[in-house]
NUMARDREN-571842 format. One record per residue (C-alpha): x, y, z; residue in three letters. Coordinates in nm, 4 decimals, m for minus. Layout:
<atoms>
<atom x="X" y="Y" z="Z" resn="ALA"/>
...
</atoms>
This chain:
<atoms>
<atom x="0.3907" y="m3.0684" z="1.5967" resn="MET"/>
<atom x="0.3482" y="m3.0782" z="1.2181" resn="THR"/>
<atom x="0.4097" y="m2.7822" z="0.9916" resn="ILE"/>
<atom x="0.0338" y="m2.7413" z="0.9478" resn="GLY"/>
<atom x="m0.0234" y="m2.7356" z="1.3225" resn="GLU"/>
<atom x="0.2477" y="m2.4814" z="1.3951" resn="ILE"/>
<atom x="0.1382" y="m2.2734" z="1.0970" resn="SER"/>
<atom x="m0.2063" y="m2.2349" z="1.2530" resn="LYS"/>
<atom x="m0.0615" y="m2.1740" z="1.5972" resn="ARG"/>
<atom x="0.1729" y="m1.8909" z="1.4938" resn="VAL"/>
<atom x="m0.0455" y="m1.7483" z="1.2180" resn="GLY"/>
<atom x="0.2073" y="m1.7866" z="0.9385" resn="LEU"/>
<atom x="0.1695" y="m1.9816" z="0.6170" resn="PRO"/>
<atom x="0.3599" y="m2.3062" z="0.5787" resn="GLU"/>
<atom x="0.5580" y="m2.1493" z="0.2949" resn="SER"/>
<atom x="0.6926" y="m1.8840" z="0.5341" resn="THR"/>
<atom x="0.8006" y="m2.1507" z="0.7814" resn="LEU"/>
<atom x="0.9789" y="m2.3370" z="0.5032" resn="ARG"/>
<atom x="1.1427" y="m2.0092" z="0.3992" resn="TYR"/>
<atom x="1.2597" y="m1.9472" z="0.7569" resn="TYR"/>
<atom x="1.4145" y="m2.2924" z="0.7551" resn="GLU"/>
<atom x="1.5793" y="m2.2377" z="0.4163" resn="LYS"/>
<atom x="1.7208" y="m1.9047" z="0.5373" resn="GLN"/>
<atom x="1.8640" y="m2.0851" z="0.8424" resn="GLU"/>
<atom x="1.6464" y="m1.8902" z="1.0847" resn="LEU"/>
<atom x="1.4772" y="m2.2029" z="1.2101" resn="LEU"/>
<atom x="1.6119" y="m2.5521" z="1.2656" resn="ARG"/>
<atom x="1.3481" y="m2.8212" z="1.2661" resn="VAL"/>
<atom x="1.3954" y="m3.1843" z="1.3559" resn="SER"/>
<atom x="1.2505" y="m3.4512" z="1.1309" resn="ARG"/>
<atom x="1.0842" y="m3.7797" z="1.2065" resn="ASP"/>
<atom x="1.1892" y="m4.1134" z="1.0571" resn="SER"/>
<atom x="0.9801" y="m4.0412" z="0.7466" resn="ALA"/>
<atom x="1.1516" y="m3.7043" z="0.6950" resn="GLY"/>
<atom x="0.8517" y="m3.4961" z="0.8043" resn="ARG"/>
<atom x="0.9158" y="m3.1776" z="1.0001" resn="ARG"/>
<atom x="0.8583" y="m3.2154" z="1.3713" resn="ASN"/>
<atom x="0.8278" y="m2.8792" z="1.5481" resn="TYR"/>
<atom x="0.8788" y="m2.8531" z="1.9231" resn="ALA"/>
<atom x="0.6700" y="m2.6408" z="2.1573" resn="GLY"/>
<atom x="0.9629" y="m2.4012" z="2.2071" resn="GLU"/>
<atom x="0.9626" y="m2.3293" z="1.8327" resn="ASP"/>
<atom x="0.6405" y="m2.1300" z="1.8755" resn="VAL"/>
<atom x="0.8046" y="m1.8607" z="2.0897" resn="ALA"/>
<atom x="1.1109" y="m1.8565" z="1.8632" resn="TRP"/>
<atom x="0.9012" y="m1.8087" z="1.5485" resn="ILE"/>
<atom x="0.7042" y="m1.5312" z="1.7165" resn="GLN"/>
<atom x="1.0309" y="m1.3611" z="1.8135" resn="PHE"/>
<atom x="1.1647" y="m1.3921" z="1.4582" resn="LEU"/>
<atom x="0.8457" y="m1.2300" z="1.3378" resn="ARG"/>
<atom x="0.8915" y="m0.9382" z="1.5816" resn="ARG"/>
<atom x="1.2489" y="m0.8846" z="1.4677" resn="LEU"/>
<atom x="1.1279" y="m0.8679" z="1.1078" resn="LYS"/>
<atom x="0.8320" y="m0.6433" z="1.1934" resn="GLU"/>
<atom x="1.0621" y="m0.4014" z="1.3758" resn="THR"/>
<atom x="1.2872" y="m0.3678" z="1.0734" resn="GLY"/>
<atom x="1.5817" y="m0.5903" z="1.1510" resn="MET"/>
<atom x="1.7498" y="m0.6837" z="0.8220" resn="PRO"/>
<atom x="1.7380" y="m1.0510" z="0.7217" resn="LEU"/>
<atom x="2.1167" y="m1.0832" z="0.7379" resn="LYS"/>
<atom x="2.1083" y="m0.9681" z="1.1011" resn="ASP"/>
<atom x="1.8175" y="m1.1976" z="1.1868" resn="ILE"/>
<atom x="2.0135" y="m1.4833" z="1.0304" resn="ARG"/>
<atom x="2.3199" y="m1.3914" z="1.2373" resn="ARG"/>
<atom x="2.1083" y="m1.3719" z="1.5534" resn="TYR"/>
<atom x="1.9517" y="m1.7124" z="1.4792" resn="ALA"/>
<atom x="2.2932" y="m1.8670" z="1.4249" resn="LYS"/>
<atom x="2.4107" y="m1.7241" z="1.7560" resn="LEU"/>
<atom x="2.0969" y="m1.8503" z="1.9325" resn="ARG"/>
<atom x="2.1556" y="m2.2014" z="1.8074" resn="TYR"/>
<atom x="2.5145" y="m2.1641" z="1.9343" resn="GLY"/>
<atom x="2.3865" y="m2.1721" z="2.2917" resn="GLY"/>
<atom x="2.4476" y="m1.9669" z="2.6019" resn="ASP"/>
<atom x="2.8075" y="m1.8904" z="2.5083" resn="ALA"/>
<atom x="2.6667" y="m1.6456" z="2.2519" resn="THR"/>
<atom x="2.4532" y="m1.4503" z="2.5010" resn="LEU"/>
<atom x="2.6870" y="m1.1455" z="2.5013" resn="PRO"/>
<atom x="2.6738" y="m1.1154" z="2.1212" resn="GLN"/>
<atom x="2.2961" y="m1.1580" z="2.1160" resn="ARG"/>
<atom x="2.2542" y="m0.8981" z="2.3872" resn="LEU"/>
<atom x="2.4701" y="m0.6566" z="2.1887" resn="GLU"/>
<atom x="2.2608" y="m0.7165" z="1.8763" resn="MET"/>
<atom x="1.9338" y="m0.6627" z="2.0622" resn="LEU"/>
<atom x="2.0602" y="m0.3440" z="2.2228" resn="ARG"/>
<atom x="2.1679" y="m0.2099" z="1.8840" resn="ALA"/>
<atom x="1.8328" y="m0.3036" z="1.7344" resn="HIS"/>
<atom x="1.6505" y="m0.1403" z="2.0242" resn="ARG"/>
<atom x="1.8370" y="0.1846" z="1.9489" resn="THR"/>
<atom x="1.7301" y="0.1539" z="1.5853" resn="TYR"/>
<atom x="1.3654" y="0.0952" z="1.6852" resn="VAL"/>
<atom x="1.3716" y="0.4003" z="1.9141" resn="LEU"/>
<atom x="1.5150" y="0.6138" z="1.6335" resn="GLU"/>
<atom x="1.2425" y="0.4921" z="1.3996" resn="GLN"/>
<atom x="0.9775" y="0.5648" z="1.6612" resn="ARG"/>
<atom x="1.1062" y="0.9236" z="1.6919" resn="CYS"/>
<atom x="1.0834" y="0.9619" z="1.3148" resn="ARG"/>
<atom x="0.7275" y="0.8245" z="1.3139" resn="TRP"/>
<atom x="0.6328" y="1.0519" z="1.6043" resn="ASP"/>
<atom x="0.7479" y="1.3456" z="1.3903" resn="GLY"/>
<atom x="0.5455" y="1.2207" z="1.0944" resn="TYR"/>
<atom x="0.2397" y="1.1797" z="1.3157" resn="LEU"/>
<atom x="0.2788" y="1.5311" z="1.4563" resn="LYS"/>
<atom x="0.2978" y="1.6710" z="1.1040" resn="ASN"/>
<atom x="m0.0149" y="1.4794" z="0.9999" resn="LEU"/>
<atom x="m0.2029" y="1.5970" z="1.3090" resn="ASP"/>
<atom x="m0.1092" y="1.9580" z="1.2335" resn="GLU"/>
<atom x="m0.2285" y="1.9251" z="0.8744" resn="LYS"/>
<atom x="m0.5528" y="1.7580" z="0.9856" resn="ILE"/>
<atom x="m0.6064" y="2.0424" z="1.2339" resn="GLY"/>
<atom x="m0.5620" y="2.2998" z="0.9580" resn="LEU"/>
<atom x="m0.8124" y="2.1234" z="0.7353" resn="TYR"/>
<atom x="m1.0619" y="2.0870" z="1.0173" resn="GLU"/>
<atom x="m1.0307" y="2.4567" z="1.0957" resn="GLU"/>
<atom x="m1.0764" y="2.5493" z="0.7316" resn="ALA"/>
<atom x="m1.3844" y="2.3267" z="0.6997" resn="LEU"/>
<atom x="m1.5417" y="2.4669" z="1.0170" resn="SER"/>
<atom x="m1.5017" y="2.8240" z="0.8919" resn="GLY"/>
<atom x="m1.2237" y="2.9092" z="1.1338" resn="GLY"/>
<atom x="m0.9002" y="3.0909" z="1.0483" resn="PRO"/>
<atom x="m0.7041" y="2.9343" z="0.7658" resn="ALA"/>
</atoms>
């Protein structure tokens, strides 16, 4: 699969895919002419990288995880440990956001009461 094809498939610009490669998050084989040749399994990997980023994992940790992944099954314990730690982080962030949402809902309720002529 060419970089253009995988770009469309995963919904990321080609420049981002090149960046992932430069940051050693993604290893891509090349054909005899030096063109990138993505494999079908790269789609799921790129989508997972995207989720790690979207959930707030720092780039240095994503890079470490990618390096471990390319190290094969012998690195499963370290990867599991990283994912468990990141899961804890995501849960902590969700609790913070739940608190923010509760505060916003309370403020919205106060404004709605005030606008409807209820107690302020």
